[in-house]
C-alpha positions in Angstrom: 34.3 -21.7 37.9 36.1 -20.8 35.0 37.5 -17.0 34.9 36.0 -14.5 32.0 38.8 -14.0 29.3 40.0 -10.9 28.2 37.7 -9.3 25.6 39.6 -9.2 22.6 38.5 -4.8 21.3 40.4 -4.1 24.9 43.4 -3.7 22.2 42.2 -1.3 20.1 40.7 1.0 23.0 44.3 0.9 25.3 46.7 0.9 22.7 50.0 0.4 24.4 51.6 4.1 25.6 47.8 5.6 25.0 47.6 8.9 26.1 44.6 8.6 28.2 46.6 6.2 30.2 43.7 3.5 29.9 45.5 -0.2 30.8 43.5 -3.6 30.9 43.4 -4.9 34.2 41.5 -7.8 35.7 40.0 -6.1 38.7 39.7 -8.1 42.6 36.5 -9.6 41.8 37.9 -11.3 38.5 36.4 -9.6 35.8 38.6 -7.6 33.3 38.4 -3.2 34.1 40.2 -0.6 32.2 41.8 1.5 34.0 43.2 4.5 33.6 46.5 5.0 35.9 47.9 8.6 35.6 50.8 9.9 36.8 48.9 11.7 39.6 48.1 8.7 40.8 43.9 8.1 41.5 43.4 5.4 39.6 39.0 4.7 38.1 38.0 1.4 37.4 35.3 1.3 33.9 34.1 -1.4 32.8 34.9 -2.3 29.7 31.5 -2.4 27.5 30.6 0.7 26.0 27.6 1.9 26.7 26.0 3.6 23.5 21.9 4.2 22.2 19.2 6.0 25.1 18.2 3.0 26.8 21.8 2.2 28.1 22.5 5.4 29.1 19.0 5.8 30.8 19.7 2.3 32.7 23.1 4.2 33.6 21.5 7.0 35.0 18.5 5.3 36.9 20.9 3.5 38.5 23.3 6.2 39.4 26.7 5.4 37.2 29.7 7.2 36.8 30.4 7.9 33.0 33.6 8.9 31.1 33.1 9.7 27.5 35.4 8.3 25.1 36.0 10.4 22.1 38.3 9.0 19.2 40.9 10.6 18.2 41.7 10.0 14.3 44.9 11.6 13.9 46.7 9.3 16.8 44.0 6.7 16.3 43.5 7.0 20.2 41.0 7.4 22.6 40.7 10.3 24.9 38.5 10.4 27.6 36.2 13.5 28.7 34.3 13.5 32.7 31.1 13.9 32.6 29.1 15.4 35.5 25.7 14.1 36.2 23.1 13.9 32.9 24.7 17.5 31.8 27.4 16.8 28.7 25.3 13.3 27.8 24.5 12.6 23.8 22.6 9.8 22.7 24.9 10.3 20.3 28.1 9.5 22.7 30.2 6.4 23.5 30.4 6.0 27.2 32.9 3.5 29.4 30.6 3.1 33.3 33.0 3.2 36.4 33.2 0.2 37.8 31.7 -1.3 40.8 32.0 -4.6 41.6 28.9 -5.8 43.5 27.1 -4.8 40.4 27.0 -6.6 36.8 28.0 -3.9 34.1 25.3 -2.1 32.3 27.0 -3.0 29.0 29.3 -5.8 27.3 29.1 -4.2 24.1 32.9 -3.7 22.5 34.2 -1.0 21.2 34.9 0.1 17.8 36.5 2.4 16.2 35.4 5.2 13.5 35.9 4.0 10.0 37.7 6.2 8.8 36.3 8.8 5.2 37.7 7.5 2.3 37.0 9.1 -1.1 38.0 8.1 -4.4 38.5 11.7 -5.2 40.7 12.0 -3.2 43.1 10.3 -4.6 43.3 11.7 -7.7 42.2 14.6 -7.1 44.7 16.9 -8.7 46.0 14.3 -12.1 45.9 15.5 -14.9 46.2 13.7 -18.2 47.6 14.9 -22.0 46.2 13.3 -24.9 50.0 12.8 -26.1 50.4 11.2 -22.8 47.1 8.4 -23.0 48.9 8.1 -26.8 52.4 7.1 -25.1 50.8 4.8 -22.7 48.3 3.0 -25.3 51.6 2.8 -28.0 54.3 1.0 -24.9 50.6 -0.8 -23.1 50.0 -2.4 -26.6 53.4 -4.0 -27.7 
């Protein structure tokens, strides 16, 4: 029997030195998990798959799995975890991690993908002003 390979997206979700203290670890059952190892010593393990959308959330709620919301901080490019209590604080647009239970298969194995950074061309050239004399000088140098 072969062992499960480490999901490649764990390096994005659990970068070295992240503030959420997330670490990819292999559970005693042999599956990869995301373990939150805070300084106070209470470790929490989550399945590595991202739960997103109403279908996965419905399954997680029916199975009574504890969920932790993942919020991506774009400023530091790291995840922040927020606790949910029952169905309170759960939205279909949110991204969640389900608590790991060795007896059950993970609800989802969807890889984590950080949100795209907004890029607009207007930001780059927002404060640029060019005079007609500068354009003539540029053309003179360019076409020499």
